[in-house]
C-alpha positions in Angstrom: 38.0 -16.3 10.4 41.7 -15.5 10.9 44.1 -16.1 8.1 47.8 -17.2 8.3 49.9 -16.2 5.4 52.9 -18.5 5.1 55.9 -17.9 2.8 57.6 -21.3 2.6 61.3 -21.7 2.3 63.3 -24.8 1.3 66.4 -24.3 3.5 65.8 -21.2 5.5 63.1 -20.6 8.1 59.5 -20.1 6.9 57.8 -16.7 7.5 54.2 -16.3 8.7 51.8 -13.5 9.6 48.3 -13.7 11.1 45.5 -11.4 9.8 42.1 -10.8 11.3 38.8 -10.7 9.4 39.0 -7.0 9.2 42.3 -7.1 7.2 44.5 -6.0 10.1 47.6 -7.9 11.0 47.4 -9.1 14.6 50.9 -10.5 14.9 54.3 -9.5 13.5 56.0 -11.7 11.0 56.9 -15.0 12.7 59.8 -17.2 11.7 59.4 -20.9 12.2 60.7 -24.2 10.8 59.0 -27.5 9.9 58.9 -28.8 13.4 55.8 -29.8 15.3 56.5 -27.7 18.4 57.1 -24.5 16.3 54.0 -25.1 14.1 51.9 -25.7 17.2 53.2 -22.5 18.7 52.3 -20.6 15.5 48.7 -21.9 15.7 48.5 -21.0 19.4 49.6 -17.4 18.6 47.1 -17.2 15.8 44.3 -18.1 18.3 45.3 -15.5 20.9 42.3 -13.3 21.7 39.7 -15.5 20.1 37.8 -18.7 21.1 39.4 -22.1 20.6 36.7 -23.0 18.1 37.4 -19.9 16.0 38.2 -21.2 12.5 41.7 -20.7 11.1 43.0 -21.0 7.5 46.5 -20.9 6.1 47.4 -19.8 2.7 50.7 -20.8 1.1 52.4 -21.5 -2.3 53.4 -25.0 -3.3 57.1 -24.4 -3.0 58.8 -27.7 -3.9 57.7 -30.3 -1.3 58.1 -27.9 1.6 54.4 -27.4 1.7 53.7 -31.0 2.8 55.7 -30.8 6.0 53.7 -27.7 7.0 50.3 -28.6 5.6 50.1 -32.0 7.4 50.6 -30.6 10.9 48.3 -27.7 10.3 45.5 -30.0 9.1 45.9 -32.1 12.2 45.7 -28.9 14.4 42.3 -28.0 12.8 43.6 -25.4 10.3 42.1 -25.3 6.8 45.0 -25.1 4.3 44.9 -23.5 0.9 47.6 -23.9 -1.8 47.5 -21.0 -4.3 49.0 -20.4 -7.7 52.3 -18.7 -7.5 51.5 -16.4 -10.4 48.5 -14.9 -8.7 50.7 -14.2 -5.6 53.3 -12.6 -7.8 50.7 -10.3 -9.5 49.2 -9.3 -6.1 52.7 -8.7 -4.7 53.6 -6.5 -7.6 50.5 -4.4 -6.9 51.0 -4.4 -3.1 54.7 -3.5 -3.2 55.8 -2.7 -6.8 59.5 -1.9 -6.1 60.2 -4.3 -3.2 60.1 -8.0 -2.7 60.9 -10.1 0.4 59.7 -13.1 2.4 57.9 -10.8 4.8 56.0 -9.0 2.1 55.1 -12.4 0.5 53.7 -13.6 3.8 51.5 -10.5 4.1 50.4 -10.8 0.4 49.4 -14.5 1.0 47.4 -13.5 4.0 45.5 -10.8 2.0 44.9 -13.0 -1.0 41.5 -14.4 0.3 40.2 -10.8 0.6 40.9 -10.3 -3.1 40.0 -13.7 -4.7 38.3 -15.9 -2.1 36.0 -17.6 -4.6 39.0 -19.2 -6.5 40.5 -20.8 -3.3 39.9 -24.5 -2.7 40.8 -26.3 0.5 43.8 -28.6 0.2 42.9 -32.3 0.2 46.1 -34.0 1.4 47.1 -37.0 -0.8 47.0 -40.4 0.8 50.4 -42.2 1.2 49.6 -44.4 -1.8 48.5 -41.4 -3.9 51.7 -39.5 -3.0 53.9 -42.5 -3.8 52.2 -42.9 -7.2 52.7 -39.2 -8.0 56.4 -39.5 -7.1 56.7 -42.6 -9.2 55.1 -40.9 -12.2 57.5 -37.9 -11.8 60.5 -40.2 -11.6 59.4 -42.0 -14.7 59.1 -38.7 -16.5 62.6 -37.7 -15.3 64.0 -41.1 -16.6 62.2 -40.6 -19.9 63.8 -37.1 -20.3 67.3 -38.6 -19.7 66.5 -41.4 -22.2 65.5 -38.9 -24.8 68.6 -36.8 -24.2 70.9 -39.9 -24.5 69.1 -40.9 -27.8 69.5 -37.4 -29.2 73.3 -37.5 -28.4 73.6 -40.8 -30.3 71.6 -39.5 -33.2 73.7 -36.3 -33.4 76.9 -38.4 -33.4 75.5 -40.6 -36.2 74.6 -37.5 -38.3 78.1 -36.1 -38.5 80.2 -39.3 -38.3 78.1 -41.2 -40.8 76.3 -38.7 -43.1 73.1 -40.1 -44.6 72.9 -43.1 -42.2 69.8 -41.8 -40.4 66.7 -43.8 -41.3 68.4 -45.2 -44.4 69.6 -48.5 -43.1 68.1 -49.3 -39.8 64.3 -49.3 -39.1 65.1 -47.6 -35.8 68.3 -45.8 -34.8 68.0 -47.5 -31.4 67.0 -51.0 -32.6 69.2 -54.1 -31.6 70.9 -54.1 -35.0 71.7 -50.3 -34.8 73.2 -50.8 -31.3 75.3 -53.8 -32.4 76.5 -51.7 -35.4 77.7 -48.9 -33.0 79.4 -51.4 -30.7 81.4 -53.3 -33.3 81.2 -51.6 -36.7 81.3 -47.9 -36.1 84.6 -47.6 -38.0 83.9 -47.1 -41.8 87.3 -48.8 -42.7 86.2 -51.9 -40.8 82.8 -51.9 -42.6 84.5 -51.6 -46.0 87.0 -54.4 -45.2 84.3 -56.8 -44.0 82.0 -56.0 -46.9 78.3 -57.0 -47.2 79.1 -60.7 -46.4 80.9 -60.0 -43.2 78.1 -57.6 -42.0 75.4 -60.2 -42.8 77.2 -62.7 -40.7 77.8 -60.3 -37.8 74.2 -58.9 -37.7 72.2 -62.0 -38.6 71.0 -62.6 -35.1 69.7 -59.0 -34.4 68.7 -57.5 -37.8 65.4 -58.1 -39.6 64.9 -58.8 -43.3 64.7 -55.1 -44.3 67.8 -54.2 -42.4 69.7 -57.2 -43.9 68.6 -56.0 -47.4 70.1 -52.5 -46.7 73.6 -53.5 -45.8 74.9 -52.6 -49.2 73.8 -49.1 -48.5 75.7 -49.2 -45.3 78.9 -50.1 -47.2 78.2 -47.2 -49.6 77.9 -44.8 -46.6 81.2 -46.2 -45.2 83.0 -45.4 -48.5 81.5 -41.9 -48.6 82.6 -41.3 -45.0 86.1 -42.3 -45.8 86.1 -40.0 -48.9 84.7 -37.2 -46.8 87.0 -37.3 -43.8 90.0 -39.2 -45.2 92.0 -41.5 -43.0 93.1 -39.2 -40.2 90.4 -36.6 -39.6 88.4 -38.6 -37.1 89.6 -41.2 -34.6 86.7 -43.7 -35.1 88.1 -46.0 -32.4 87.7 -43.3 -29.7 84.4 -42.3 -31.2 83.2 -45.9 -31.0 84.1 -45.9 -27.3 82.1 -42.8 -26.7 78.9 -44.1 -28.4 79.3 -47.4 -26.5 79.3 -45.5 -23.2 76.2 -43.7 -24.3 74.5 -46.9 -25.3 75.4 -48.5 -21.9 73.9 -45.5 -20.2 70.8 -45.8 -22.4 70.3 -49.5 -21.6 70.7 -48.8 -17.9 68.1 -46.0 -18.0 65.7 -48.2 -19.9 66.0 -51.0 -17.4 65.5 -48.6 -14.5 62.4 -47.2 -16.1 60.9 -50.6 -16.9 61.6 -51.7 -13.3 60.0 -48.5 -11.9 56.8 -49.0 -13.9 56.4 -52.7 -13.2 57.3 -52.7 -9.5 56.0 -49.3 -8.4 53.8 -47.3 -10.7 51.5 -50.0 -12.0 50.8 -51.7 -8.6 50.1 -48.3 -7.0 47.8 -47.3 -9.8 46.0 -50.6 -9.4 45.6 -49.9 -5.7 44.2 -46.4 -6.4 42.0 -47.4 -9.3 41.2 -51.1 -9.0 38.6 -51.1 -11.8 41.1 -49.8 -14.4 38.2 -48.1 -16.2 40.4 -45.2 -17.2 42.2 -47.5 -19.7 38.9 -48.0 -21.5 39.3 -44.4 -22.8 41.0 -44.6 -26.2 44.5 -43.3 -26.0 44.9 -43.7 -22.3 47.5 -46.3 -21.3 48.9 -47.5 -18.0 51.1 -44.5 -17.5 48.3 -42.0 -18.3 46.0 -43.8 -16.0 48.5 -43.7 -13.2 49.0 -39.9 -13.7 45.2 -39.2 -13.7 44.4 -41.5 -10.7 47.2 -40.1 -8.5 47.1 -36.4 -9.4 43.3 -36.0 -9.6 42.6 -38.0 -6.5 39.0 -37.7 -5.4 36.9 -36.4 -8.3 34.2 -35.2 -5.8 36.4 -32.3 -4.8 35.5 -30.6 -8.1 31.9 -29.3 -8.1 31.7 -29.2 -11.9 33.7 -29.3 -15.1 34.4 -25.6 -15.0 36.3 -25.9 -11.7 38.1 -29.0 -13.0 39.3 -27.2 -16.1 40.5 -24.3 -13.9 42.5 -26.8 -11.8 44.2 -28.6 -14.7 44.8 -25.5 -16.7 44.5 -27.0 -20.2 42.5 -24.1 -21.5 43.8 -21.1 -23.5 44.2 -17.7 -22.1 41.4 -15.2 -22.7 41.8 -11.6 -23.9 38.5 -9.8 -24.6 37.5 -6.1 -24.5 34.4 -4.6 -26.1 34.0 -6.1 -29.6 37.6 -7.3 -29.8 38.7 -10.7 -28.7 42.1 -12.3 -29.1 42.3 -15.9 -30.3 45.1 -18.4 -30.7 46.5 -17.6 -27.3 48.7 -20.1 -25.5 47.5 -22.6 -22.9 47.5 -21.3 -19.3 50.2 -22.5 -17.0 48.0 -23.5 -14.1 47.7 -27.0 -12.9 50.1 -30.0 -12.8 52.4 -30.3 -15.8 52.1 -34.1 -15.8 48.3 -33.9 -16.4 48.7 -31.6 -19.4 51.5 -33.7 -20.9 49.6 -37.0 -20.8 46.3 -35.4 -21.8 48.0 -34.0 -24.9 49.7 -37.3 -25.8 46.6 -39.4 -25.1 44.3 -37.0 -27.1 46.6 -37.3 -30.1 45.9 -41.0 -30.1 42.2 -40.7 -29.1 41.4 -38.5 -32.2 42.2 -41.5 -34.4 39.8 -43.9 -32.6 37.0 -41.9 -30.9 34.5 -40.2 -33.4 33.6 -37.5 -30.9 37.2 -36.5 -30.3 37.9 -36.8 -34.1 35.0 -34.4 -34.8 36.5 -31.8 -32.4 39.9 -32.2 -34.1 38.3 -31.9 -37.6 36.4 -28.8 -36.6 39.5 -27.1 -35.2 41.7 -27.9 -38.2 39.3 -27.4 -41.1 36.6 -25.0 -40.0 38.5 -22.8 -37.4 41.9 -22.9 -39.2 43.9 -23.9 -36.2 47.1 -25.8 -36.5 47.7 -29.3 -35.1 48.9 -28.4 -31.6 45.9 -26.1 -31.0 43.5 -28.8 -32.3 45.0 -31.5 -30.1 44.9 -29.2 -27.0 41.2 -28.7 -27.6 40.8 -32.5 -27.9 42.8 -32.9 -24.7 40.5 -30.7 -22.7 37.5 -32.8 -23.8 39.4 -36.0 -23.0 40.1 -34.8 -19.4 36.3 -34.1 -19.1 35.8 -37.8 -19.9 38.5 -38.8 -17.4 36.7 -36.9 -14.6 33.4 -38.6 -15.5 35.0 -42.1 -15.6 36.6 -41.5 -12.2 33.4 -40.1 -10.7 31.0 -42.8 -11.9 33.6 -45.6 -11.9 32.3 -47.2 -15.1 34.0 -48.0 -18.4 33.9 -45.5 -21.3 31.7 -46.3 -24.2 32.5 -45.3 -27.7 29.7 -43.3 -29.3 29.1 -41.4 -32.6 28.6 -37.7 -32.5 24.8 -38.2 -32.3 25.3 -40.5 -29.2 24.8 -43.8 -30.9 27.1 -46.5 -29.4 29.6 -47.9 -31.9 32.2 -50.6 -32.0 35.9 -49.8 -32.4 35.9 -50.9 -36.1 32.8 -48.8 -36.8 34.4 -45.8 -35.1 37.5 -46.0 -37.3 35.2 -46.2 -40.4 33.3 -43.2 -39.3 36.5 -41.2 -38.7 37.9 -42.2 -42.1 34.7 -41.2 -43.9 33.7 -38.0 -42.2 36.6 -36.6 -40.1 39.7 -37.1 -42.1 41.6 -33.8 -42.4 42.6 -33.1 -46.1 46.3 -33.0 -46.8 46.1 -29.4 -48.2 44.7 -28.3 -44.8 47.6 -29.9 -43.0 50.1 -28.3 -45.3 48.4 -24.9 -44.8 48.8 -25.1 -41.1 52.3 -26.6 -40.7 54.9 -24.7 -38.7 56.9 -24.1 -41.9 53.8 -22.7 -43.7 52.9 -20.4 -40.7 56.5 -19.2 -40.6 56.4 -18.4 -44.3 53.1 -16.5 -43.9 54.5 -14.5 -41.1 57.6 -13.6 -43.1 55.4 -12.5 -46.0 53.3 -10.3 -43.8 56.3 -8.7 -42.2 57.8 -8.1 -45.7 54.5 -6.6 -46.9 54.4 -4.3 -43.9 58.0 -3.3 -44.4 57.3 -2.4 -48.1 54.2 -0.6 -47.2 56.0 1.5 -44.5 58.9 2.4 -46.9 56.6 4.0 -49.5 56.8 7.9 -49.6 53.9 9.6 -48.1 52.0 12.3 -50.0 
């Protein structure tokens, strides 16, 4: 089998080289672009000197979306395409040419990769148009959510210095309708003091709830404190109110776009990919998570077993073992789609509160193994993805079970978790980020004091 190593480019020409089974290159480095005629010519040159039925394979990195415009024509021309992890290519390139790096070297390294690690290569299964559109929709939703979070953070930071103490003291949510009305009309402390509690009650009556209406006296107190703190001329609150109003209009626009994207694009595409909706029978998995799993995983039959599936999604910790020594607590590997890892983590954090088997894993990680919350949730997320694969493969709803396999109802599951798998507060305090930081500082101080003692 001949191998075509292809180094993809986004704007420049791609570089390719053909290697025979013996490991010898049979062509020089070929430049081509994402055009049918040039890709067809590349395949013809790769078949020179061999029979037409001689198998060909192409190895490339998933550079942006440039891989699709090359992989699709190659597949139609009978070439088996492999997408490989860029970090593996980087490691092999460093060994192959330690002090040099170029597109030509990368093409040769990609061609040689099957000789080094052929068992970890899996043929590319091109996504269907529906699957690709759903993937793009999920990524756009994630991008919109990132911009929404950034806008909310800017509003929150503005509140913190312009209205000290306001955060979580008056409004149930800093982005609730009452809080948004407050920023639009009452961001000037002088106006709040002048209107008083009665004026605020009348202005916010249609958007505030009972608790928020009961905290308006605190809002007046914060306004008086802000005036004492900054005086009358330190901050131009009128201009500041215009700024936060622009941020709120941007926030409202982004939220409308995200809602429209999910209702008109992502949810219909997910329903087309996964008509049974059995993924949502998994505790913690909602419509967005189901869309991500259905579109990115695609056909579950392409994974021969759970081990290969875990190697694909990458939600497993790195491993370092030598002799009797073994490193633990290492970070999660960076392989696989980031969207899969993100939603698996979020869904597992919810599932541990409703699924006894996931709760038992979380309890074991926190109490018996001494891991902190993030490590425990990542362990739960790995098991949750195993369940996702089974649900997709068997196309049947998930059934809640106790740790011994006994089917339970949702109410019984919550009772079991509360009685047997509730993590004590002292364990949580022991494993918080602040506690770990304090322990690290104490160890460093102890080592420093130990090193400063005079030697005999």
